[in-house]
C-alpha positions in Angstrom: 127.2 90.3 110.1 128.5 93.9 110.0 126.5 96.3 112.1 124.2 98.3 109.9 124.1 101.5 111.9 124.8 105.1 110.9 124.6 108.7 112.2 124.2 111.7 109.8 124.2 115.4 110.8 122.9 118.0 108.4 123.2 121.7 109.2 121.8 124.4 106.9 120.7 128.0 107.5 117.1 126.6 107.8 117.6 123.4 109.8 119.9 121.5 112.1 119.2 117.7 112.0 120.9 114.6 113.4 119.6 111.2 112.5 120.8 107.8 113.9 119.5 104.5 112.5 120.1 100.9 113.3 118.6 98.8 110.4 118.7 95.6 112.5 117.0 97.2 115.5 113.9 96.5 117.6 111.8 99.4 116.5 113.0 101.7 119.2 112.5 105.4 118.5 113.2 108.9 119.9 112.1 112.1 118.2 112.5 115.8 118.9 111.5 117.7 115.8 108.8 120.2 116.8 106.4 118.4 114.5 104.3 116.1 116.7 102.3 114.5 113.9 105.4 113.8 111.8 107.0 112.3 114.9 103.9 110.0 115.1 104.5 108.9 111.5 108.2 108.4 112.1 107.3 106.1 115.0 105.3 104.0 112.5 108.4 103.6 110.3 110.5 102.5 113.3 108.0 100.1 114.8 106.8 98.4 111.6 110.2 98.6 109.9 112.0 97.2 113.0 114.5 100.0 112.6 115.8 102.0 115.6 115.5 105.7 114.7 116.6 108.7 116.6 115.9 112.1 115.0 116.8 115.4 116.7 115.8 118.4 114.6 115.6 122.2 114.9 114.1 124.0 112.1 112.6 127.4 111.1 109.2 126.4 112.3 108.4 130.1 112.8 108.2 130.3 109.0 106.5 126.9 108.4 107.2 123.2 108.6 108.3 122.7 105.0 112.1 122.9 105.4 112.1 120.7 108.6 109.9 118.0 107.1 111.9 117.9 103.8 115.3 118.0 105.6 114.3 115.2 107.9 113.5 113.1 104.9 116.8 114.0 103.3 118.8 113.2 106.4 116.9 109.9 107.1 117.6 108.9 103.5 121.3 109.7 103.9 121.5 107.7 107.2 119.8 104.7 105.7 122.0 104.7 102.6 125.1 104.9 104.8 123.9 102.1 107.1 123.2 99.7 104.2 126.7 99.6 102.9 127.3 97.9 99.6 123.8 96.1 99.6 125.3 92.6 99.2 122.8 90.0 100.5 119.8 92.2 100.9 116.4 91.4 99.4 116.5 94.8 97.6 112.7 94.9 96.9 109.9 95.3 99.5 106.2 95.8 99.4 103.3 96.1 101.8 99.6 96.6 101.9 98.3 98.1 105.2 94.7 98.8 106.2 93.4 100.9 109.0 89.6 100.8 109.2 88.3 102.2 105.9 91.8 103.2 104.6 94.1 101.0 102.6 97.6 101.9 101.2 100.3 100.1 99.2 104.0 100.9 99.2 106.6 99.3 97.0 110.3 100.0 97.2 113.4 99.1 95.3 116.9 99.9 96.7 118.0 100.4 93.1 120.6 103.1 93.5 118.3 105.3 91.4 115.9 107.9 92.8 112.3 107.9 91.7 109.0 108.7 93.4 105.5 107.8 92.3 103.1 109.3 94.8 99.4 109.0 94.5 97.5 110.2 97.6 94.4 112.3 97.5 93.9 113.5 101.0 90.4 114.6 101.8 91.6 117.7 103.7 94.7 119.9 103.7 95.8 119.6 107.3 95.9 116.9 110.0 95.9 118.9 113.2 98.5 121.6 112.5 100.4 119.5 109.9 100.1 120.3 106.2 99.6 117.1 104.3 101.5 118.4 101.3 104.7 118.0 103.4 104.4 114.2 103.3 105.4 114.3 99.7 108.3 116.6 100.5 109.5 114.1 103.2 109.3 111.1 100.8 111.0 113.0 98.0 113.8 114.0 100.3 114.2 110.4 101.4 114.1 109.0 97.8 116.7 111.5 96.5 119.2 110.6 99.2 118.5 106.9 99.9 118.6 106.4 96.1 115.5 104.3 95.9 112.5 103.8 93.6 109.4 104.3 95.7 105.8 103.8 94.7 103.1 105.0 97.2 99.4 104.5 96.5 96.5 105.1 98.7 93.9 102.7 97.4 91.0 104.0 99.4 90.2 106.0 102.5 88.0 108.8 103.9 89.9 109.8 107.1 93.1 111.7 106.5 94.7 110.5 109.6 94.0 106.9 108.7 95.3 107.4 105.2 98.6 108.9 106.5 99.0 106.1 109.0 98.5 103.4 106.5 101.1 105.0 104.2 103.8 105.2 106.9 103.1 101.8 108.3 103.3 100.3 104.8 106.5 102.2 104.1 108.0 100.8 107.3 107.0 97.2 106.3 108.3 97.6 102.8 111.6 99.0 103.9 111.9 96.1 106.4 111.4 93.5 103.7 113.8 95.1 101.3 116.6 95.5 103.8 116.3 92.0 105.3 119.3 89.8 104.6 118.4 87.0 102.3 120.0 83.7 103.5 120.2 82.5 99.8 121.9 85.7 98.7 124.8 85.8 101.2 127.6 87.9 99.8 125.8 88.3 96.5 124.9 91.6 94.9 121.1 91.6 94.1 121.7 93.0 90.6 122.9 91.5 87.3 125.0 94.7 86.8 127.2 93.8 89.8 126.5 97.0 91.7 123.7 99.1 93.0 
């Protein structure tokens, strides 16, 4: 099987980001973004998605975290898209429900080649530590737009904002892992009746 690895660098006037992924990894991760809580969430994607992820980011955090969080999502999406290749043999669809104490979230993903985000999370507070919870949506929108996936995120219940965020990112990792697994019954086959994704 061809190695499914990629590195993408993205430099703008607001951020400088480099992302390396190995879709068939062991869940190893290394982050230096200046956003500790987002790093904690990225670690959930790596661990539960069994994807090796290295993200090095410098952003205009003296203004706020918006550009950095969004651009990390964009660059991660680009790296995942590049690493997948032509998508032959993948399962394409993935889903996961993940609980953490009182919180429960569901994530469903389709590596369809078309970007679309349905995002339903009502956080009980605006910040987790210093991190603005609005930026989670910006991260996922950036990922969706550049990985070209249809992504549905639903928090089904929860009271603790940290628990809610963690269930979302763990479920996202699990759903991505399922979708990108090679299906032994689909070897060399494009998972679409159109013949391309």
